[in-house]
PDB file with SEQRES, HELIX, SHEET and CRYST1 records, atoms N, CA, C and O in Angstrom:
SEQRES   1 A   88  MET ALA ALA VAL THR PRO ASP GLU ALA GLU THR TRP LEU          
SEQRES   2 A   88  ILE GLU LYS ILE ALA HIS ARG LEU GLY VAL ASP PRO SER          
SEQRES   3 A   88  GLU VAL SER ARG GLU VAL TYR PHE ASP GLU LEU ASP LEU          
SEQRES   4 A   88  ASP SER THR GLU ALA LEU ILE LEU ALA GLY GLU LEU GLU          
SEQRES   5 A   88  ASN TRP LEU GLY PHE GLU LEU SER THR THR THR LEU TRP          
SEQRES   6 A   88  TYR HIS PRO THR VAL LYS ASP LEU ALA GLY TYR LEU ALA          
SEQRES   7 A   88  GLU GLU SER ALA GLN ARG ALA ALA ALA ALA                      
HELIX    1 AA1 PRO A    6  LEU A   21  1                                  16    
HELIX    2 AA2 PRO A   25  GLU A   27  5                                   3    
HELIX    3 AA3 PHE A   34  GLU A   36  5                                   3    
HELIX    4 AA4 SER A   41  LEU A   55  1                                  15    
HELIX    5 AA5 THR A   63  TYR A   66  1                                   4    
HELIX    6 AA6 VAL A   70  ALA A   87  1                                  18    
CRYST1    1.000    1.000    1.000  90.00  90.00  90.00 P 1           1          
ATOM      1  N   MET A   1      78.172 100.225 118.520  1.00  0.00           N  
ATOM      2  CA  MET A   1      78.676 100.606 117.217  1.00  0.00           C  
ATOM      3  C   MET A   1      79.161 102.057 117.283  1.00  0.00           C  
ATOM      4  O   MET A   1      78.420 102.948 117.698  1.00  0.00           O  
ATOM      5  N   ALA A   2      80.391 102.280 116.875  1.00  0.00           N  
ATOM      6  CA  ALA A   2      80.955 103.634 116.878  1.00  0.00           C  
ATOM      7  C   ALA A   2      80.582 104.360 115.581  1.00  0.00           C  
ATOM      8  O   ALA A   2      80.510 103.749 114.515  1.00  0.00           O  
ATOM      9  N   ALA A   3      80.352 105.644 115.687  1.00  0.00           N  
ATOM     10  CA  ALA A   3      80.012 106.458 114.522  1.00  0.00           C  
ATOM     11  C   ALA A   3      81.238 106.653 113.638  1.00  0.00           C  
ATOM     12  O   ALA A   3      82.363 106.725 114.131  1.00  0.00           O  
ATOM     13  N   VAL A   4      81.018 106.734 112.364  1.00  0.00           N  
ATOM     14  CA  VAL A   4      82.061 106.989 111.378  1.00  0.00           C  
ATOM     15  C   VAL A   4      82.084 108.486 111.089  1.00  0.00           C  
ATOM     16  O   VAL A   4      81.027 109.101 110.952  1.00  0.00           O  
ATOM     17  N   THR A   5      83.268 109.079 110.996  1.00  0.00           N  
ATOM     18  CA  THR A   5      83.380 110.497 110.670  1.00  0.00           C  
ATOM     19  C   THR A   5      83.345 110.681 109.144  1.00  0.00           C  
ATOM     20  O   THR A   5      83.592 109.731 108.400  1.00  0.00           O  
ATOM     21  N   PRO A   6      83.042 111.892 108.682  1.00  0.00           N  
ATOM     22  CA  PRO A   6      83.083 112.137 107.235  1.00  0.00           C  
ATOM     23  C   PRO A   6      84.469 111.834 106.646  1.00  0.00           C  
ATOM     24  O   PRO A   6      84.571 111.281 105.551  1.00  0.00           O  
ATOM     25  N   ASP A   7      85.533 112.199 107.375  1.00  0.00           N  
ATOM     26  CA  ASP A   7      86.885 111.942 106.862  1.00  0.00           C  
ATOM     27  C   ASP A   7      87.172 110.453 106.750  1.00  0.00           C  
ATOM     28  O   ASP A   7      87.776 110.002 105.777  1.00  0.00           O  
ATOM     29  N   GLU A   8      86.736 109.687 107.753  1.00  0.00           N  
ATOM     30  CA  GLU A   8      86.941 108.230 107.703  1.00  0.00           C  
ATOM     31  C   GLU A   8      86.188 107.617 106.526  1.00  0.00           C  
ATOM     32  O   GLU A   8      86.724 106.765 105.817  1.00  0.00           O  
ATOM     33  N   ALA A   9      84.952 108.050 106.321  1.00  0.00           N  
ATOM     34  CA  ALA A   9      84.155 107.529 105.217  1.00  0.00           C  
ATOM     35  C   ALA A   9      84.764 107.928 103.871  1.00  0.00           C  
ATOM     36  O   ALA A   9      84.804 107.125 102.939  1.00  0.00           O  
ATOM     37  N   GLU A  10      85.230 109.153 103.781  1.00  0.00           N  
ATOM     38  CA  GLU A  10      85.849 109.617 102.542  1.00  0.00           C  
ATOM     39  C   GLU A  10      87.100 108.824 102.220  1.00  0.00           C  
ATOM     40  O   GLU A  10      87.296 108.392 101.084  1.00  0.00           O  
ATOM     41  N   THR A  11      87.946 108.633 103.224  1.00  0.00           N  
ATOM     42  CA  THR A  11      89.177 107.871 103.034  1.00  0.00           C  
ATOM     43  C   THR A  11      88.868 106.446 102.604  1.00  0.00           C  
ATOM     44  O   THR A  11      89.484 105.919 101.678  1.00  0.00           O  
ATOM     45  N   TRP A  12      87.902 105.823 103.288  1.00  0.00           N  
ATOM     46  CA  TRP A  12      87.522 104.452 102.962  1.00  0.00           C  
ATOM     47  C   TRP A  12      87.048 104.366 101.521  1.00  0.00           C  
ATOM     48  O   TRP A  12      87.499 103.507 100.763  1.00  0.00           O  
ATOM     49  N   LEU A  13      86.137 105.257 101.143  1.00  0.00           N  
ATOM     50  CA  LEU A  13      85.602 105.247  99.784  1.00  0.00           C  
ATOM     51  C   LEU A  13      86.681 105.453  98.731  1.00  0.00           C  
ATOM     52  O   LEU A  13      86.739 104.724  97.741  1.00  0.00           O  
ATOM     53  N   ILE A  14      87.529 106.440  98.946  1.00  0.00           N  
ATOM     54  CA  ILE A  14      88.588 106.731  97.979  1.00  0.00           C  
ATOM     55  C   ILE A  14      89.533 105.560  97.835  1.00  0.00           C  
ATOM     56  O   ILE A  14      89.912 105.211  96.717  1.00  0.00           O  
ATOM     57  N   GLU A  15      89.926 104.941  98.942  1.00  0.00           N  
ATOM     58  CA  GLU A  15      90.836 103.794  98.867  1.00  0.00           C  
ATOM     59  C   GLU A  15      90.199 102.619  98.138  1.00  0.00           C  
ATOM     60  O   GLU A  15      90.852 101.973  97.319  1.00  0.00           O  
ATOM     61  N   LYS A  16      88.940 102.335  98.423  1.00  0.00           N  
ATOM     62  CA  LYS A  16      88.260 101.214  97.763  1.00  0.00           C  
ATOM     63  C   LYS A  16      88.047 101.491  96.272  1.00  0.00           C  
ATOM     64  O   LYS A  16      88.247 100.604  95.443  1.00  0.00           O  
ATOM     65  N   ILE A  17      87.646 102.701  95.933  1.00  0.00           N  
ATOM     66  CA  ILE A  17      87.435 103.048  94.534  1.00  0.00           C  
ATOM     67  C   ILE A  17      88.763 102.984  93.780  1.00  0.00           C  
ATOM     68  O   ILE A  17      88.828 102.438  92.679  1.00  0.00           O  
ATOM     69  N   ALA A  18      89.803 103.533  94.362  1.00  0.00           N  
ATOM     70  CA  ALA A  18      91.132 103.507  93.725  1.00  0.00           C  
ATOM     71  C   ALA A  18      91.563 102.066  93.489  1.00  0.00           C  
ATOM     72  O   ALA A  18      92.071 101.735  92.418  1.00  0.00           O  
ATOM     73  N   HIS A  19      91.363 101.210  94.484  1.00  0.00           N  
ATOM     74  CA  HIS A  19      91.728  99.805  94.336  1.00  0.00           C  
ATOM     75  C   HIS A  19      90.966  99.164  93.184  1.00  0.00           C  
ATOM     76  O   HIS A  19      91.552  98.461  92.361  1.00  0.00           O  
ATOM     77  N   ARG A  20      89.665  99.406  93.125  1.00  0.00           N  
ATOM     78  CA  ARG A  20      88.837  98.838  92.065  1.00  0.00           C  
ATOM     79  C   ARG A  20      89.249  99.350  90.672  1.00  0.00           C  
ATOM     80  O   ARG A  20      89.178  98.618  89.685  1.00  0.00           O  
ATOM     81  N   LEU A  21      89.676 100.608  90.613  1.00  0.00           N  
ATOM     82  CA  LEU A  21      90.083 101.197  89.333  1.00  0.00           C  
ATOM     83  C   LEU A  21      91.546 100.906  88.998  1.00  0.00           C  
ATOM     84  O   LEU A  21      91.977 101.101  87.861  1.00  0.00           O  
ATOM     85  N   GLY A  22      92.307 100.439  89.994  1.00  0.00           N  
ATOM     86  CA  GLY A  22      93.730 100.172  89.778  1.00  0.00           C  
ATOM     87  C   GLY A  22      94.548 101.440  89.661  1.00  0.00           C  
ATOM     88  O   GLY A  22      95.508 101.502  88.892  1.00  0.00           O  
ATOM     89  N   VAL A  23      94.163 102.463  90.432  1.00  0.00           N  
ATOM     90  CA  VAL A  23      94.887 103.738  90.403  1.00  0.00           C  
ATOM     91  C   VAL A  23      95.296 104.115  91.832  1.00  0.00           C  
ATOM     92  O   VAL A  23      94.835 103.513  92.802  1.00  0.00           O  
ATOM     93  N   ASP A  24      96.152 105.104  91.939  1.00  0.00           N  
ATOM     94  CA  ASP A  24      96.554 105.628  93.243  1.00  0.00           C  
ATOM     95  C   ASP A  24      95.380 106.407  93.834  1.00  0.00           C  
ATOM     96  O   ASP A  24      94.672 107.104  93.109  1.00  0.00           O  
ATOM     97  N   PRO A  25      95.167 106.290  95.164  1.00  0.00           N  
ATOM     98  CA  PRO A  25      94.071 107.059  95.784  1.00  0.00           C  
ATOM     99  C   PRO A  25      94.103 108.553  95.486  1.00  0.00           C  
ATOM    100  O   PRO A  25      93.054 109.197  95.456  1.00  0.00           O  
ATOM    101  N   SER A  26      95.283 109.108  95.266  1.00  0.00           N  
ATOM    102  CA  SER A  26      95.381 110.544  94.965  1.00  0.00           C  
ATOM    103  C   SER A  26      94.719 110.903  93.633  1.00  0.00           C  
ATOM    104  O   SER A  26      94.461 112.075  93.355  1.00  0.00           O  
ATOM    105  N   GLU A  27      94.446 109.879  92.809  1.00  0.00           N  
ATOM    106  CA  GLU A  27      93.818 110.117  91.507  1.00  0.00           C  
ATOM    107  C   GLU A  27      92.287 110.106  91.564  1.00  0.00           C  
ATOM    108  O   GLU A  27      91.621 110.377  90.565  1.00  0.00           O  
ATOM    109  N   VAL A  28      91.733 109.789  92.751  1.00  0.00           N  
ATOM    110  CA  VAL A  28      90.280 109.741  92.897  1.00  0.00           C  
ATOM    111  C   VAL A  28      89.829 111.017  93.608  1.00  0.00           C  
ATOM    112  O   VAL A  28      90.146 111.233  94.777  1.00  0.00           O  
ATOM    113  N   SER A  29      89.096 111.848  92.894  1.00  0.00           N  
ATOM    114  CA  SER A  29      88.617 113.116  93.442  1.00  0.00           C  
ATOM    115  C   SER A  29      87.401 112.884  94.313  1.00  0.00           C  
ATOM    116  O   SER A  29      86.536 112.070  93.991  1.00  0.00           O  
ATOM    117  N   ARG A  30      87.343 113.605  95.415  1.00  0.00           N  
ATOM    118  CA  ARG A  30      86.173 113.523  96.283  1.00  0.00           C  
ATOM    119  C   ARG A  30      84.961 114.232  95.673  1.00  0.00           C  
ATOM    120  O   ARG A  30      83.840 114.085  96.160  1.00  0.00           O  
ATOM    121  N   GLU A  31      85.191 114.992  94.619  1.00  0.00           N  
ATOM    122  CA  GLU A  31      84.131 115.775  93.964  1.00  0.00           C  
ATOM    123  C   GLU A  31      83.594 115.108  92.692  1.00  0.00           C  
ATOM    124  O   GLU A  31      82.608 115.577  92.124  1.00  0.00           O  
ATOM    125  N   VAL A  32      84.228 114.021  92.239  1.00  0.00           N  
ATOM    126  CA  VAL A  32      83.807 113.385  90.985  1.00  0.00           C  
ATOM    127  C   VAL A  32      82.501 112.619  91.221  1.00  0.00           C  
ATOM    128  O   VAL A  32      82.296 112.004  92.268  1.00  0.00           O  
ATOM    129  N   TYR A  33      81.638 112.678  90.225  1.00  0.00           N  
ATOM    130  CA  TYR A  33      80.374 111.951  90.296  1.00  0.00           C  
ATOM    131  C   TYR A  33      80.630 110.457  90.071  1.00  0.00           C  
ATOM    132  O   TYR A  33      81.442 110.082  89.226  1.00  0.00           O  
ATOM    133  N   PHE A  34      79.938 109.614  90.827  1.00  0.00           N  
ATOM    134  CA  PHE A  34      80.144 108.172  90.715  1.00  0.00           C  
ATOM    135  C   PHE A  34      79.935 107.681  89.290  1.00  0.00           C  
ATOM    136  O   PHE A  34      80.644 106.782  88.836  1.00  0.00           O  
ATOM    137  N   ASP A  35      78.965 108.261  88.576  1.00  0.00           N  
ATOM    138  CA  ASP A  35      78.710 107.798  87.209  1.00  0.00           C  
ATOM    139  C   ASP A  35      79.823 108.183  86.242  1.00  0.00           C  
ATOM    140  O   ASP A  35      79.833 107.713  85.104  1.00  0.00           O  
ATOM    141  N   GLU A  36      80.762 109.030  86.670  1.00  0.00           N  
ATOM    142  CA  GLU A  36      81.911 109.385  85.832  1.00  0.00           C  
ATOM    143  C   GLU A  36      83.084 108.436  86.055  1.00  0.00           C  
ATOM    144  O   GLU A  36      84.050 108.451  85.291  1.00  0.00           O  
ATOM    145  N   LEU A  37      83.004 107.610  87.102  1.00  0.00           N  
ATOM    146  CA  LEU A  37      84.066 106.653  87.371  1.00  0.00           C  
ATOM    147  C   LEU A  37      83.903 105.438  86.464  1.00  0.00           C  
ATOM    148  O   LEU A  37      82.794 105.125  86.030  1.00  0.00           O  
ATOM    149  N   ASP A  38      84.987 104.770  86.186  1.00  0.00           N  
ATOM    150  CA  ASP A  38      84.935 103.608  85.308  1.00  0.00           C  
ATOM    151  C   ASP A  38      84.670 102.325  86.073  1.00  0.00           C  
ATOM    152  O   ASP A  38      85.348 101.318  85.868  1.00  0.00           O  
ATOM    153  N   LEU A  39      83.673 102.364  86.962  1.00  0.00           N  
ATOM    154  CA  LEU A  39      83.261 101.164  87.694  1.00  0.00           C  
ATOM    155  C   LEU A  39      82.083 100.545  86.962  1.00  0.00           C  
ATOM    156  O   LEU A  39      81.105 101.228  86.662  1.00  0.00           O  
ATOM    157  N   ASP A  40      82.175  99.254  86.674  1.00  0.00           N  
ATOM    158  CA  ASP A  40      81.008  98.624  86.062  1.00  0.00           C  
ATOM    159  C   ASP A  40      80.000  98.288  87.162  1.00  0.00           C  
ATOM    160  O   ASP A  40      80.291  98.445  88.348  1.00  0.00           O  
ATOM    161  N   SER A  41      78.837  97.835  86.769  1.00  0.00           N  
ATOM    162  CA  SER A  41      77.764  97.610  87.743  1.00  0.00           C  
ATOM    163  C   SER A  41      78.128  96.533  88.758  1.00  0.00           C  
ATOM    164  O   SER A  41      77.745  96.632  89.923  1.00  0.00           O  
ATOM    165  N   THR A  42      78.855  95.518  88.337  1.00  0.00           N  
ATOM    166  CA  THR A  42      79.277  94.462  89.268  1.00  0.00           C  
ATOM    167  C   THR A  42      80.210  95.030  90.327  1.00  0.00           C  
ATOM    168  O   THR A  42      80.053  94.743  91.513  1.00  0.00           O  
ATOM    169  N   GLU A  43      81.180  95.837  89.902  1.00  0.00           N  
ATOM    170  CA  GLU A  43      82.123  96.452  90.845  1.00  0.00           C  
ATOM    171  C   GLU A  43      81.389  97.395  91.800  1.00  0.00           C  
ATOM    172  O   GLU A  43      81.718  97.456  92.985  1.00  0.00           O  
ATOM    173  N   ALA A  44      80.414  98.118  91.298  1.00  0.00           N  
ATOM    174  CA  ALA A  44      79.651  99.031  92.141  1.00  0.00           C  
ATOM    175  C   ALA A  44      78.864  98.262  93.202  1.00  0.00           C  
ATOM    176  O   ALA A  44      78.789  98.689  94.354  1.00  0.00           O  
ATOM    177  N   LEU A  45      78.280  97.133  92.814  1.00  0.00           N  
ATOM    178  CA  LEU A  45      77.552  96.307  93.768  1.00  0.00           C  
ATOM    179  C   LEU A  45      78.477  95.715  94.829  1.00  0.00           C  
ATOM    180  O   LEU A  45      78.129  95.666  96.009  1.00  0.00           O  
ATOM    181  N   ILE A  46      79.646  95.271  94.406  1.00  0.00           N  
ATOM    182  CA  ILE A  46      80.626  94.740  95.365  1.00  0.00           C  
ATOM    183  C   ILE A  46      81.045  95.837  96.327  1.00  0.00           C  
ATOM    184  O   ILE A  46      81.133  95.613  97.534  1.00  0.00           O  
ATOM    185  N   LEU A  47      81.301  97.015  95.795  1.00  0.00           N  
ATOM    186  CA  LEU A  47      81.687  98.157  96.643  1.00  0.00           C  
ATOM    187  C   LEU A  47      80.580  98.486  97.648  1.00  0.00           C  
ATOM    188  O   LEU A  47      80.864  98.745  98.817  1.00  0.00           O  
ATOM    189  N   ALA A  48      79.341  98.477  97.207  1.00  0.00           N  
ATOM    190  CA  ALA A  48      78.222  98.761  98.105  1.00  0.00           C  
ATOM    191  C   ALA A  48      78.136  97.704  99.212  1.00  0.00           C  
ATOM    192  O   ALA A  48      77.885  98.030 100.372  1.00  0.00           O  
ATOM    193  N   GLY A  49      78.346  96.443  98.846  1.00  0.00           N  
ATOM    194  CA  GLY A  49      78.325  95.375  99.835  1.00  0.00           C  
ATOM    195  C   GLY A  49      79.441  95.515 100.855  1.00  0.00           C  
ATOM    196  O   GLY A  49      79.228  95.311 102.050  1.00  0.00           O  
ATOM    197  N   GLU A  50      80.640  95.866 100.378  1.00  0.00           N  
ATOM    198  CA  GLU A  50      81.768  96.083 101.289  1.00  0.00           C  
ATOM    199  C   GLU A  50      81.486  97.265 102.204  1.00  0.00           C  
ATOM    200  O   GLU A  50      81.822  97.230 103.388  1.00  0.00           O  
ATOM    201  N   LEU A  51      80.882  98.293 101.671  1.00  0.00           N  
ATOM    202  CA  LEU A  51      80.532  99.478 102.449  1.00  0.00           C  
ATOM    203  C   LEU A  51      79.534  99.126 103.546  1.00  0.00           C  
ATOM    204  O   LEU A  51      79.692  99.552 104.690  1.00  0.00           O  
ATOM    205  N   GLU A  52      78.518  98.356 103.205  1.00  0.00           N  
ATOM    206  CA  GLU A  52      77.528  97.933 104.196  1.00  0.00           C  
ATOM    207  C   GLU A  52      78.173  97.070 105.283  1.00  0.00           C  
ATOM    208  O   GLU A  52      77.847  97.212 106.461  1.00  0.00           O  
ATOM    209  N   ASN A  53      79.087  96.176 104.891  1.00  0.00           N  
ATOM    210  CA  ASN A  53      79.790  95.355 105.881  1.00  0.00           C  
ATOM    211  C   ASN A  53      80.623  96.231 106.812  1.00  0.00           C  
ATOM    212  O   ASN A  53      80.640  96.009 108.023  1.00  0.00           O  
ATOM    213  N   TRP A  54      81.307  97.214 106.261  1.00  0.00           N  
ATOM    214  CA  TRP A  54      82.152  98.109 107.057  1.00  0.00           C  
ATOM    215  C   TRP A  54      81.303  98.936 108.030  1.00  0.00           C  
ATOM    216  O   TRP A  54      81.661  99.103 109.196  1.00  0.00           O  
ATOM    217  N   LEU A  55      80.189  99.442 107.537  1.00  0.00           N  
ATOM    218  CA  LEU A  55      79.339 100.301 108.361  1.00  0.00           C  
ATOM    219  C   LEU A  55      78.488  99.524 109.360  1.00  0.00           C  
ATOM    220  O   LEU A  55      78.196 100.011 110.452  1.00  0.00           O  
ATOM    221  N   GLY A  56      78.095  98.313 108.975  1.00  0.00           N  
ATOM    222  CA  GLY A  56      77.239  97.515 109.828  1.00  0.00           C  
ATOM    223  C   GLY A  56      75.763  97.771 109.628  1.00  0.00           C  
ATOM    224  O   GLY A  56      74.953  97.376 110.467  1.00  0.00           O  
ATOM    225  N   PHE A  57      75.389  98.425 108.532  1.00  0.00           N  
ATOM    226  CA  PHE A  57      73.976  98.623 108.213  1.00  0.00           C  
ATOM    227  C   PHE A  57      73.809  98.709 106.702  1.00  0.00           C  
ATOM    228  O   PHE A  57      74.738  99.037 105.963  1.00  0.00           O  
ATOM    229  N   GLU A  58      72.572  98.398 106.266  1.00  0.00           N  
ATOM    230  CA  GLU A  58      72.257  98.422 104.836  1.00  0.00           C  
ATOM    231  C   GLU A  58      71.986  99.836 104.358  1.00  0.00           C  
ATOM    232  O   GLU A  58      71.529 100.701 105.105  1.00  0.00           O  
ATOM    233  N   LEU A  59      72.286 100.034 103.089  1.00  0.00           N  
ATOM    234  CA  LEU A  59      72.026 101.321 102.452  1.00  0.00           C  
ATOM    235  C   LEU A  59      70.833 101.187 101.520  1.00  0.00           C  
ATOM    236  O   LEU A  59      70.586 100.118 100.963  1.00  0.00           O  
ATOM    237  N   SER A  60      70.114 102.253 101.356  1.00  0.00           N  
ATOM    238  CA  SER A  60      69.002 102.290 100.415  1.00  0.00           C  
ATOM    239  C   SER A  60      69.554 102.151  98.995  1.00  0.00           C  
ATOM    240  O   SER A  60      70.687 102.547  98.724  1.00  0.00           O  
ATOM    241  N   THR A  61      68.767 101.599  98.113  1.00  0.00           N  
ATOM    242  CA  THR A  61      69.200 101.469  96.727  1.00  0.00           C  
ATOM    243  C   THR A  61      69.369 102.824  96.048  1.00  0.00           C  
ATOM    244  O   THR A  61      70.014 102.913  95.004  1.00  0.00           O  
ATOM    245  N   THR A  62      68.801 103.872  96.622  1.00  0.00           N  
ATOM    246  CA  THR A  62      68.898 105.217  96.031  1.00  0.00           C  
ATOM    247  C   THR A  62      69.994 106.070  96.679  1.00  0.00           C  
ATOM    248  O   THR A  62      70.143 107.244  96.338  1.00  0.00           O  
ATOM    249  N   THR A  63      70.747 105.501  97.594  1.00  0.00           N  
ATOM    250  CA  THR A  63      71.761 106.268  98.323  1.00  0.00           C  
ATOM    251  C   THR A  63      72.746 106.971  97.382  1.00  0.00           C  
ATOM    252  O   THR A  63      73.015 108.162  97.538  1.00  0.00           O  
ATOM    253  N   LEU A  64      73.279 106.231  96.410  1.00  0.00           N  
ATOM    254  CA  LEU A  64      74.251 106.849  95.495  1.00  0.00           C  
ATOM    255  C   LEU A  64      73.596 107.871  94.573  1.00  0.00           C  
ATOM    256  O   LEU A  64      74.247 108.813  94.122  1.00  0.00           O  
ATOM    257  N   TRP A  65      72.326 107.688  94.297  1.00  0.00           N  
ATOM    258  CA  TRP A  65      71.593 108.651  93.458  1.00  0.00           C  
ATOM    259  C   TRP A  65      71.497 110.003  94.155  1.00  0.00           C  
ATOM    260  O   TRP A  65      71.722 111.048  93.544  1.00  0.00           O  
ATOM    261  N   TYR A  66      71.159 109.969  95.448  1.00  0.00           N  
ATOM    262  CA  TYR A  66      70.978 111.208  96.215  1.00  0.00           C  
ATOM    263  C   TYR A  66      72.287 111.779  96.758  1.00  0.00           C  
ATOM    264  O   TYR A  66      72.332 112.935  97.179  1.00  0.00           O  
ATOM    265  N   HIS A  67      73.327 110.991  96.752  1.00  0.00           N  
ATOM    266  CA  HIS A  67      74.647 111.408  97.257  1.00  0.00           C  
ATOM    267  C   HIS A  67      75.690 110.977  96.224  1.00  0.00           C  
ATOM    268  O   HIS A  67      76.421 110.012  96.444  1.00  0.00           O  
ATOM    269  N   PRO A  68      75.757 111.695  95.095  1.00  0.00           N  
ATOM    270  CA  PRO A  68      76.464 111.200  93.916  1.00  0.00           C  
ATOM    271  C   PRO A  68      77.986 111.403  93.871  1.00  0.00           C  
ATOM    272  O   PRO A  68      78.613 111.031  92.879  1.00  0.00           O  
ATOM    273  N   THR A  69      78.598 111.983  94.918  1.00  0.00           N  
ATOM    274  CA  THR A  69      80.049 112.127  94.944  1.00  0.00           C  
ATOM    275  C   THR A  69      80.588 111.531  96.236  1.00  0.00           C  
ATOM    276  O   THR A  69      79.838 111.303  97.185  1.00  0.00           O  
ATOM    277  N   VAL A  70      81.887 111.281  96.267  1.00  0.00           N  
ATOM    278  CA  VAL A  70      82.521 110.755  97.477  1.00  0.00           C  
ATOM    279  C   VAL A  70      82.257 111.698  98.649  1.00  0.00           C  
ATOM    280  O   VAL A  70      81.914 111.260  99.747  1.00  0.00           O  
ATOM    281  N   LYS A  71      82.420 112.986  98.403  1.00  0.00           N  
ATOM    282  CA  LYS A  71      82.217 113.984  99.463  1.00  0.00           C  
ATOM    283  C   LYS A  71      80.787 113.943  99.998  1.00  0.00           C  
ATOM    284  O   LYS A  71      80.578 113.929 101.211  1.00  0.00           O  
ATOM    285  N   ASP A  72      79.809 113.924  99.102  1.00  0.00           N  
ATOM    286  CA  ASP A  72      78.391 113.893  99.502  1.00  0.00           C  
ATOM    287  C   ASP A  72      78.047 112.608 100.238  1.00  0.00           C  
ATOM    288  O   ASP A  72      77.385 112.634 101.275  1.00  0.00           O  
ATOM    289  N   LEU A  73      78.503 111.484  99.694  1.00  0.00           N  
ATOM    290  CA  LEU A  73      78.190 110.195 100.294  1.00  0.00           C  
ATOM    291  C   LEU A  73      78.848 110.059 101.664  1.00  0.00           C  
ATOM    292  O   LEU A  73      78.235 109.544 102.599  1.00  0.00           O  
ATOM    293  N   ALA A  74      80.086 110.515 101.786  1.00  0.00           N  
ATOM    294  CA  ALA A  74      80.792 110.441 103.072  1.00  0.00           C  
ATOM    295  C   ALA A  74      80.052 111.235 104.145  1.00  0.00           C  
ATOM    296  O   ALA A  74      79.938 110.776 105.282  1.00  0.00           O  
ATOM    297  N   GLY A  75      79.551 112.411 103.800  1.00  0.00           N  
ATOM    298  CA  GLY A  75      78.792 113.214 104.753  1.00  0.00           C  
ATOM    299  C   GLY A  75      77.522 112.503 105.182  1.00  0.00           C  
ATOM    300  O   GLY A  75      77.188 112.469 106.366  1.00  0.00           O  
ATOM    301  N   TYR A  76      76.818 111.937 104.217  1.00  0.00           N  
ATOM    302  CA  TYR A  76      75.597 111.190 104.522  1.00  0.00           C  
ATOM    303  C   TYR A  76      75.896 109.980 105.403  1.00  0.00           C  
ATOM    304  O   TYR A  76      75.180 109.725 106.371  1.00  0.00           O  
ATOM    305  N   LEU A  77      76.948 109.237 105.072  1.00  0.00           N  
ATOM    306  CA  LEU A  77      77.292 108.044 105.849  1.00  0.00           C  
ATOM    307  C   LEU A  77      77.642 108.393 107.281  1.00  0.00           C  
ATOM    308  O   LEU A  77      77.271 107.669 108.206  1.00  0.00           O  
ATOM    309  N   ALA A  78      78.347 109.488 107.474  1.00  0.00           N  
ATOM    310  CA  ALA A  78      78.694 109.917 108.826  1.00  0.00           C  
ATOM    311  C   ALA A  78      77.448 110.287 109.615  1.00  0.00           C  
ATOM    312  O   ALA A  78      77.320 109.932 110.786  1.00  0.00           O  
ATOM    313  N   GLU A  79      76.536 110.996 108.976  1.00  0.00           N  
ATOM    314  CA  GLU A  79      75.269 111.375 109.612  1.00  0.00           C  
ATOM    315  C   GLU A  79      74.448 110.159 110.007  1.00  0.00           C  
ATOM    316  O   GLU A  79      73.967 110.052 111.135  1.00  0.00           O  
ATOM    317  N   GLU A  80      74.296 109.248 109.059  1.00  0.00           N  
ATOM    318  CA  GLU A  80      73.518 108.032 109.298  1.00  0.00           C  
ATOM    319  C   GLU A  80      74.183 107.160 110.370  1.00  0.00           C  
ATOM    320  O   GLU A  80      73.504 106.585 111.221  1.00  0.00           O  
ATOM    321  N   SER A  81      75.483 107.070 110.320  1.00  0.00           N  
ATOM    322  CA  SER A  81      76.236 106.287 111.305  1.00  0.00           C  
ATOM    323  C   SER A  81      76.069 106.870 112.709  1.00  0.00           C  
ATOM    324  O   SER A  81      75.897 106.132 113.679  1.00  0.00           O  
ATOM    325  N   ALA A  82      76.120 108.192 112.806  1.00  0.00           N  
ATOM    326  CA  ALA A  82      75.964 108.859 114.109  1.00  0.00           C  
ATOM    327  C   ALA A  82      74.567 108.617 114.679  1.00  0.00           C  
ATOM    328  O   ALA A  82      74.411 108.368 115.874  1.00  0.00           O  
ATOM    329  N   GLN A  83      73.556 108.691 113.817  1.00  0.00           N  
ATOM    330  CA  GLN A  83      72.171 108.455 114.256  1.00  0.00           C  
ATOM    331  C   GLN A  83      71.996 107.029 114.764  1.00  0.00           C  
ATOM    332  O   GLN A  83      71.352 106.801 115.789  1.00  0.00           O  
ATOM    333  N   ARG A  84      72.574 106.071 114.040  1.00  0.00           N  
ATOM    334  CA  ARG A  84      72.458 104.666 114.432  1.00  0.00           C  
ATOM    335  C   ARG A  84      73.234 104.381 115.721  1.00  0.00           C  
ATOM    336  O   ARG A  84      72.784 103.602 116.561  1.00  0.00           O  
ATOM    337  N   ALA A  85      74.395 105.012 115.872  1.00  0.00           N  
ATOM    338  CA  ALA A  85      75.194 104.819 117.079  1.00  0.00           C  
ATOM    339  C   ALA A  85      74.470 105.388 118.294  1.00  0.00           C  
ATOM    340  O   ALA A  85      74.498 104.796 119.373  1.00  0.00           O  
ATOM    341  N   ALA A  86      73.818 106.545 118.116  1.00  0.00           N  
ATOM    342  CA  ALA A  86      73.089 107.166 119.209  1.00  0.00           C  
ATOM    343  C   ALA A  86      71.870 106.343 119.619  1.00  0.00           C  
ATOM    344  O   ALA A  86      71.497 106.310 120.792  1.00  0.00           O  
ATOM    345  N   ALA A  87      71.258 105.682 118.645  1.00  0.00           N  
ATOM    346  CA  ALA A  87      70.067 104.890 118.932  1.00  0.00           C  
ATOM    347  C   ALA A  87      70.396 103.514 119.532  1.00  0.00           C  
ATOM    348  O   ALA A  87      69.527 102.851 120.099  1.00  0.00           O  
ATOM    349  N   ALA A  88      71.654 103.101 119.399  1.00  0.00           N  
ATOM    350  CA  ALA A  88      72.050 101.769 119.878  1.00  0.00           C  
ATOM    351  C   ALA A  88      72.175 101.695 121.393  1.00  0.00           C  
ATOM    352  O   ALA A  88      72.500 100.638 121.935  1.00  0.00           O  
TER     353      ALA A  88                                                      
END                                                                             
């Protein structure tokens, strides 16, 4: 399993969020808090599932709580991905 970079994770998140919101990716800020986005709980769960499929590992249910912006979450995902790749 190859590690994901923060930029790759950020791009992935922004593109998926933009798609779910029906907006251009340029309209999704990497600094906006997830709870400020107009994603309902079903869309958020689908997004989390797609993210886990893309990464190849499960996320804690508190991941978005502790990493509440695209920028924060992307950094965490890159770190976690690197650790898992090194252990593989």
